N, C-alpha and C positions, 0 to 999 in steps of 0.2 A: 611664565613660572613663577614661584615665589624664590625666595632666597635658596642660595646653595645648603645653608644650613638646615632647610627643612627638604631638602630632595633626596631622595633614597633611590635606587637602581631596583626594581623588581623584576620579575621574568613572566612574560604572557608566553602560554600555550595555545596556539589556535589549533585545537584536535581536530574536529570534524563539524560538519552540517548535516542536517537529516530533514529530508523531506522539501528541499527547496521546489520553488513553483517552476514549470516547463511554459515558456512564453512563446515556444517559435511555434507559427502556425502550422506546420507540417508535422510536429510533434518531434521536432530532433533534440536529444539532450543538450542542455549546457553545457560549458568548459569551465567549471567556476574557479575563481581565485578570490582570497581575502586580502583586503588593504588595512592596515591596522596605522592608527594616527594616534597621539598625544596631545590635547590642546592644540590640533591643526598642525603640527609639527612632528618629527621623528618618524618618517613614513618608513613602513616594512612591508612587506608584499608576500605573500606565500608562493609556491610553485599553482600552475596552473593543472588542474584535474581533467582528464578529457572524459567527456559523454558520461556524465553523473549527475545525479540528483541527490546523492549521498557522498558528497567529498570527503575523505580523510587526508589532513595534511600531517597534522603532529608535528608541527615546526614551531620553535621557539625564539623569542627575541627580548632582550633585555631594553628596558625602558627606564629613563628617568623620569620620575614623576613627583607629586608633592599628595599630600592627604585629596585637595580640592581639584586634582588633575581629572578630566575625561578621558576614558580612553574609548576610541570609536573603531568597531572593526564592522568593515563594510563588504559586503560579497558582490561580484560583479561575474558575468559570463563573457569572457574573452571573446568569443565568436561575435558577439555584438560592440564591442568596445567602441566601433565606429559611429555608432547610432546616437541620436539624441540624448538615450538615457545611461549609455554606454554601459548596457546589457544589467541595470542595477536588479539584484536579488533578494537586496534587505541590508539592514544594518542594525547593531545594538549600540548602545552607548553606556558606560559604568562608568561610576563615579567612584574613586579608590577607596573613598572613606565609607563608603557604603560595603565595601567588601570587609575590608580590616583596616586595622590602626597601624599606619608605616613603623611607628615608634614600637610597637608589640610585635609586628611581624605576623605571618601568619601562611597558610596554603590552603585554597579554595577553588573547589571545583563548581564551574557554573555552567547551567542549561536556559539558556535565554531564547524567547521568541524573537525572531526579526522582526524589524518594526519597517514602515514605510518611510520613503522620504518625502520632501517637499512636492514630487510632482504627483504622489498618490498613487503609484504604480502599484499593482497586485502583488504580494508579498506572502511567501509561506515557508514554513519550517522553523527551524533551532539550530541555534550554533553553541558547540560545546568549546569551553574555556577552561583555561586553567591559569590562575595568578597565584605566584609564590614570591616571597622576599628572598627564599635560598637561590641566590646565585652563584654559589661555589663550584658546583657541577658545570664544565664546559659545556656549551650547546652543540649538540650532534645531528643536528639537521642534514637528512640524507643528500639534499642537492644544493643546501645554501653553503658554499665554498668559502665564502667571506666571512670576517671577522665577525663576531655577535653586536658589538655596538650598535651605533646609530647607523644601521645598515638597510639599503632598499634595493635587493634584489628581484627585478620583474622579468619574468620570461619573456625572450626576446620576441618571439611570437605578437605577444600583447604590446609589448614597447614600439616594434615597428608601425602596429596599426594603430596606436594611439600615441602622437609626440607628447599632448599634455595631458594629463588626468585632472579632469574635473571632478572631485567627488562630491557628491550631494548629500547631507544627510540633514536631520531637523536641526541640528545645533552646527554643524562642524563645515567648512570649505576649506579644503588642502588643493594646493597646487606643488606638486612635486617636481623637482627638476625633468627637463625632456631627456628622455632614454635613448633617441636617435641620434649617434655619432654624426652623420652627415648633416644635421641641422645646425651646422656651428654657428650661427649668425643668430640663434635665436636665445633669448634671455643670457647673454653672455656678456660680461664687461671685461674680465681679463681672462687671461690663457698661460697657464705656468707649468713648465714640465721640470722644473728644478727638483734634482735629486728623487724623482719619481721612479718606478720600475717601468720597462720597455713598455709601450702600448699604452701609458696611462697619461690622463690629461686633467688639469686643474681647470674648473668652471665657475662662475660667479651667475647664481640665478638671479631674477629680476628682484628679490628682496635683498640682495647683498650677500646671501649665503653663499660660501663655498662649498663645492661638491665635485665628486671625482668621478670621469669616465673611464672604463676598464674598455679601450677597443678589441681587446681580445675575446672577451666574452660579450660584448655589449652589454655590461650592466653599469650601473652608480652605486655609488656610496656615499653617504656625508664624511666616512671617517678615511684620514689619509692614509693609503697603503704603505707596506712597508715590504720589504724584500722579502720576509718572512712567509708573509701574507700569500704573494706569489708563489714562492715555492710551494708551501702547502697545497695551492689550486693547481700546480703544473703535475704535483704526484698523486693529487686525487682525479685529474684528469688520464693520468696514465693509469691508474688503478681502474676506472671504470672501462677504458679501451681493453683492457687484457682480460676482464672480466668479462665483455662484452663477446671477446673472441673464445673464450672457455666455455661460453654458454651451452649447456646441452640439456637433455631429459635425463631425469634419474636411472632409467633402464641403460642410458649409456655408459655406466659407471657401474658395471655390476662386481666389482671388487674394492668399492671405495672403502676407506677406513671407518669402523665401528666408535672410533675414539670420540670423546667429546671435546678433545681440544683438536684444531686441525691447522696445518701451517701450510699457508698459500703462498706462494710466491706473486706478489703485488697483483693480489686478488682478493681484496677484502670487501668482506660483506657491509653493508651499510649499517653502522652500527645502531643498535636498537635505540628507540626513545626511552628516557627516564621512567621509572615506575612511578605510574600515578593510580590513584583510587578515585574511580568514575561514579560518582553517585547520580543515577537516574532515577526518577520516582522515587521508590522507598529501599530500593534494591541497591549495594554497594558491591562493586564487582572491581576486584583488584585486577591490574594488569601487570603481571610477572615482568619483570626486566633482569635476565642475568647479568653480572657484572662483565664489561669487557674491556679489555686490555688491548690496546692498540699501539704497536711499537713500529715505527718506520725508521730503521738505521739507515743514514745515507749511502752506507757500501753497498747494500744488496737489496734494500727496500722489502726486504721478508715482513708479513703481517702476521700476528699470532691472535687469531679467533676462537675463544672459547666457544662453547655450545649456545647456539642462539636459536632455541627452539621456541617453537609458538607458545610452551607452558612451561613451567619449573620443571627442570629434568626429574625423571623418577629415580627411585633408589631401588637396587638389590636387582637380581638378574631379570632378563626378558622373558616373557612367557615361552611357553614352548613352542617352536614353529615362527617367533617374530625374530627379526633381525634389523640393527641400526644401520643406516647408509649414511653417506653425505653427498648432496646434490653438487653440481660445477659450482655452485655458488658459495660452496662451505656450510649449508644448512642442512641440519640431521634431519632425516625422516625415517620411518618405520615400514618395514615390508613384513606383511602377515603372508606365508607361504601355505597357511591353512587355507585360506580364502583368494590368495592370488592377488591381494589388494595392497595397497599403498597407503600412508596416512602421515600427516604431520604430527599428530597429538601421538605423545610416549603413551604406551598401553599399561606402563607400569604406575601411574598416577590417574587418580579420579579426575576423571577430565568434566568440566561445565561447557556448556555454549550458552552464550548469551545473545539473543538475537534482538535487533533493532530496526523496526520495520518501518518504512514513511507513513507518517499519516498515524501512527501508533501512541503519539502520545510520549514517545520514547519510554514505555515501561519495558523495563527487562525482565525476561524468562529465564530463570535457572532451574537447569535439572540436571542432575546426573544422565551421562550419556547412555549407561551400562544398564537404566533403568526405563529408556525409553522405546527399546525393541527396534526392528528392523523397519527402514523407511518403507513408504507404501510402494507399491508397482511402479515402477518407471519413474523414480525420484533417486537423485542423486546429490549428495553433499560435497561441495567445493569450497576452496578457499581462495579469496580475493589476492593481489599483491601483495597485501597490507595486513593478510591473516584473518581477515574478516570471515564469517561463515556466511554460504547463502546456498540455497536450494536450487535446483535444477529439476523440472518438470518435463520428461522428456514425451510425456503423453500429449501437453497442448504446446510445448515449445516455449515455456515461459520460465522465469525466474524470480524467486522471491527470496527476501531476507528470514521469513518465518520459516521455523522447524515445521513441518504439516503433522509430526508426531508429538506436538505440544499443545498446549491448549490456546486459543486464539488470542490475539493480542489485543483485548477489549479492556474498555474503562475497568476499574476495578468494583464500580457499582451497577455492573450489567448483571441481571440475573444468570442463575445459572443454566436454566434451560436454553438460553440465547448462546452459551457458551458449549454445551452439548450440539445443539444445532450446527455451531458454525464448525466444530471439528468434522462430524458427520459430512459436510457442505464440502469440506476441504477433500474428505475420501471420497464423495461422489464425483466432484469436478474431476479428480486424478485418474480415474478408471478410461480406459482406452476407447470404450464405446461412449464417451462424452468428449471423444476428441472432434474438433471442426474439421470437415474435409476441406480439401483446398479447393479454390474456385468460389463462385459466386452464385445465386440462386436470387434470380431478378421476378420479382412479383409486382405486377401492376393492376392498380384497382381503381375503382371509382367511388367517391365518398358516397354518395347515395345509393350505390348497389354493393356496396362492400362485401355484405354477406355472400350474394350471388358469385362475385367475382373472384371473392377468396377460396370459395368452394371449387370453383373451377381451375383455378390456378393451382392450388394446393393438393388436388386429387389427382392432377394429370400428371404431377411429377413425382419420381421413386424417392422411397424412405432415403436413400444416400444422397441424393441431390439436395432436399431437403436441411441435409445437415452442412451445407455449405454457407457461407456467410450471405445473409438475408441482403437483399437490396430492394426496398419497397419504394414504389414511386406511385403517387395519386396523380390519377389522369387529369392533365391539363395545369398541372405543378410542376414549376421546374425546381429541381433540390436535389443534393445529395445527401444519402442516408449515412450520417456518422453516428447512427444509433435513436436519435429522436424520432424519425418516420416509423421505424419498427415499433417504437416503442409505444407512440401514437396510432399504428395500426393494429395493436394487439388491443389496445384498449378500447378502439372504436369497435373492433369486431367483437370482442367480449361481450359489449354491450347487445350487439342486435344477436349472436347466438344464443344468449340465455333470455331473452325476450319472450316472456311467456305468449306474446301472439303468436310466435311460430310454432306455440304446442308441443316443442321439443323439451321444455324444462316449465317447472311451475314453483311458484313460491310456497314453502312447506307450510305457512300457516298465514292468515289474514294480517296478522299483527307482525309478522317476521319475514324479514326480506332473504332469510338463505334459501338456497336454490337447490331442487332434488329435481329428478327424473321424472317427467311427465307419464305416467302410466298408459295413458290414452293418446301417446303420441302417433299410434297405429292409423289416426285419420289422415295422416299425411302415408302415402303408399312408399314415398322415398326416406321415411323417418331413419331406417336402418343405415343407409348411406349417410344420412346427416349426423347421426351419432358415431359413425368413422371419422368422418371430417373433424367433427369436434374433438375425438380423442387423439387426431394430430395435433389439430392446433395446441391443445393443452401440453401434448408431449413437444411440440414445437416452441413454446414459449419458456419451457423448463430447458432446454437444451441451448437456446441463443440466451438465457438468463435475462428474460422479460417476465414482465407479469401481468395477470388477467385482472379485469376491475370485476370481480364475481366473489362469491362464498358460498360454498355448499354447505349442506347438512352434515355434520361428523361423520355420520355413517356412511356416506358417499366416498370420503377419502380412506375410510376402512377397507370398504370394498375395492379400493383400489391396490389397497395392500394385501388383499386376500385375508384380512383379518376376520373371526368370528363375529357376527354382529349379535350385540347383548341388548338386555331389556332398556338396561340404562340408555342406550342411544336412540329410546323410541322419545325421550325427552327433547330433543332438539328437532324433532319430525312433528308432534301432537303432544303438547303439555297435557292436555287435559285425558288423552288417552291413554298418556304414560301413568297419570295418576291413577286413573281406573284400572289398570293394570297391578298397580302396587297395590290398591286396595283388595284386589284378588289374593295375592300372595301373603297380605300380612292378617287376612280376616278367615273366620270360616263361612263358606259360603254354603255348606251346606243346608238344603231347602231355602236359599236366600235368592239366588241367581239360576234362571233355567239357561244354561250355555250348552252350545253342541260344538264339536271340532269343525267348525266352519264360519265364515264370515260374510258378510253383505258387502259387494262393490257396487258403486254407482257409476254407469256407464251411459254417461247423456242422459241423464233421466231414468234410466231402465237401470232398476235393482236386479242384480245376479248373485246369487248364492255361489261362494267358491268352498269346496270342502278343503280342509288343511291336511287331510288324512283320507286315504280310500274309504267312502262313506262315511264322512265324517259328521254330516249332516243328522246323522240318525245316533251318533256316539255321545253321550252326556258328559259335561266336564263335570270333575267329582272333585272333593277336597284331595284325594290320592294323585289324581292326575292333570291339577290343574296349573302345576309348573311345566309341563310339559305343552298346556295349550297356551300358555302365557308367551314361550319361547319360540313356537310354531305362528302364531299371531304376530308377533314381532318380526318374525323373518320373511313372513308372507308381504306385510305392510312395507318393509324397508326394501327388501332384495327380490322375492320371487316373483312380483306383478311386473317387475322391470326387469328381469334377467335378461331377455332377450336382446333392450336397448343396452344394456350397461356392457353384454358382451360384445357387442359391436363397437362401444366407446374402449373398451379395453384392447379391441384388434388394432384399431387406430394410434392408440397409446402408446402399446409396446413396438411399434414400429419405429420409435424414435428413443424411446426407453426403456432399457431391459426392464423387468421385473424383479430381478436380483438384486438389481441396483437399488431401485427405488424404496426396497424395502428396508433399506438400512434407516429409514424414516419412521416416525411414529405419525397418527393422525395429523396431532397438532403440528408436529414440525411439517409436514406434507401441503399442510393447509398456508403455512409461513412460505413455503417455495413455491408455491402457485401463486398466492394473492398479496404477497409481501404484508405490509402493516398498513390500514387505512387510516387509524389515527394519527393526526399530525400533529407534533409536539413542537411548540412556537418557539419555545427557549432552545431546543435542539437546532431548530432550523435558524433562530438567529446566531447561536453559536458557530455554526459551521457555514457562513454567508460569508463573501467577498465582496468588496467595494471597489468600484474604479471612476475615478472621478468624482467619488463622496468620501467621506469619512462616515463612521459609526454614530459620532455627534452631531452632524449636519441636520439641520431640522426636517430635511424631506425624508432622511433614513428614520427619525424618530415618530415621523407622522406615519410612514409606511408600517411599520411594526405596530404602532397602536392602533392602525385600523385593521390589519391581521387578526389582533387579537378580539376586536370586536365581531368579527365574522362567525357565523356558524362552520360546521365542518363541512358542509356542501359546498361553500363559497371558498373554504380553504383549498378543497382538492380540486375546485375548479381552476382556480390561481396555479397550483402546483400542475397540472397538465396542461393549462397554458404555457407554462415556462419551460418544462421538462417533457413534455409527451404523455406522460402517466401519472395519475394520481395516487401511486402506490410508492411507498418508498421502502428501502431493503431493511430488514432484521435489526441492524445495527443502525439506523437512523440515517441522518441527512450526510453525515461523515462519510457512507458508502454509495453516493449517488453516483452513478457510474456514465461516465463519458465515452465514446470510440475508443480512447485509449487507455481507460482505467477509471479510477475515481475522479470526477470532477465535481469541484463544489458549485454550489448556487452561488450565483453574482448577478449583482446589481451594477449597473453601467450608465453613467450621465451620458446620452444621446441625444442628438438632433436639438429642435426647437421645444419650448416650453408647450406648444400649441399642438404639438404632435401626440398622437396615440402612442402608448407603450408598444414595443415589440419584443418578441422573445425569440432565441434561437437556441436549437438543442443540439449539444456535440454528442 
């Protein structure tokens, strides 16, 4: 530290973290807490938040800093505190002078990317902080009962599991004192209990710094305790005990007072945090904070708590049929007798919902609730204990921060068609018919006979069984299907199913590799059963959120959606024939073309004349009826001659995907739903890649990306298929790559010896 003349006290508020990485092998959620240090000293610790990737602390600490001071905030997983890396989840370093000038002062909200430590462990997520020179308002941390000065309060569970905390960051190494009272011989030079409250002890660490141990609560602090500090702590403990005893559901207090001020006996709700303006992205969302006056007279301990609503109190009378009540904790809520529902939101005030989703780059979506309409079927909106809105999808038994009624939390530069597709996809996935059935569906195939084996396995099972979780096993290969095997299964199967060798599909043109149904597939007497099987496979891939490595002509997707075939659809089938039809429509054909309402069909070398209408071979095409001819010949070329095969395909498809649900998409969106995106954006790939044992600046990584950029599309697709099990990527790019438990980023890890070949693991 510099001289005291240049030192000033500022207030750091650790608000929340978003999108932390989940490192546990069995996908267990971490118990994160944050450790704050200033130039390696003044250690402060937040409380431990249980089982979350998006912890919300909103805890403040007063720090003595200079303009040159560096504040480090590190996030750890309390469950793994005994491990070598102590459950490290990320660190941020902030130099005070980069935020504001201490002499001028200021109040800044920061949203910073978490960085890696020296061990180069994988890190993901952001940390939201507030730095302010305004320290006049007392700190009101809900669980921090000690004075705010130089305090280090660590949860007892974390303390007991790690007597010495070694905090590793790129620039800082801190060793706070031990938090285990029983370890009295560790780092202790003197012990002094003179003039200390009962249960307190003075110790000295290995650097000669005195600190104080509270054996009552198993916490430590750098600041010498006073009798008032202990009394405040005892009062708070008693309040918490009484509040726990009085805990109940809102329905248990039907006669609760509807006043905005509630008088409770020793039953104080935690004071709300100071008001802050959280700037995320380009949107500023004010966090309202009603003024709270807490008076605790020594005589009776009565506490008066004004309205501590989730939002600013409304004005005027409540709407008809509404009533305001107060929960057992003194928190007002509102009852709508019209719909028999309850809410924390005051109906008299225009409310706004801001949702912050993991992996959404912390873009805030704000929209009036009254303009959103009802939630989709099976959805419910709830509030966390910290007042954060989240949504429950009872159809799929999942939760999300994203409001299904709002546009997707995509980047600002994402095209509109992707936003529309995302909204439709949310609705589509939320429907009961797309709900997975409990249980597992085991499918065992041989790689060199995947078409025949898959046909036998899939066709022998009932459609309801195919909606269970797919467990794919390749014969002779041991492995667990966490998603990678099923992706590879659909990738390999799609190559076989749509291979023209089987005469089921054919390329639409010699220079175009889009697929269409082969009108002469009848050469295989079982062709209709195979089309029924292919329909099941396409429906199965959509149901289980997998992609097929194939693209069809646009009219094929329109036929699935029961849309009318137009002349323009012929362009993707046969460009030359399309130009001929357009010439007929745009020019006078009188005495120019000798056409009849019939067409020729080449059937294995035999040319057969097909009438488009009864006796069409004898009816001439004229200027007056040419539009009818063009429409009929288009319908025949695209649909009529494959009508039997397509009917079998739709039969299998609709066994898994109801027609009314898939109709929410248009033909282009259905193409994305079935096949994903084949074009690979290397910049997007690199942006959403993690490294283990490497950094982005290492020569090996630089060479890797340089090599990838020189490859053609086929080589890039093969690499992607080798590493992820599929050559397709979601519409939203690499940020939405899926693992068995949700989004999983592409990762490059240092493993084995330099002489070994690369290996891949799909999750």
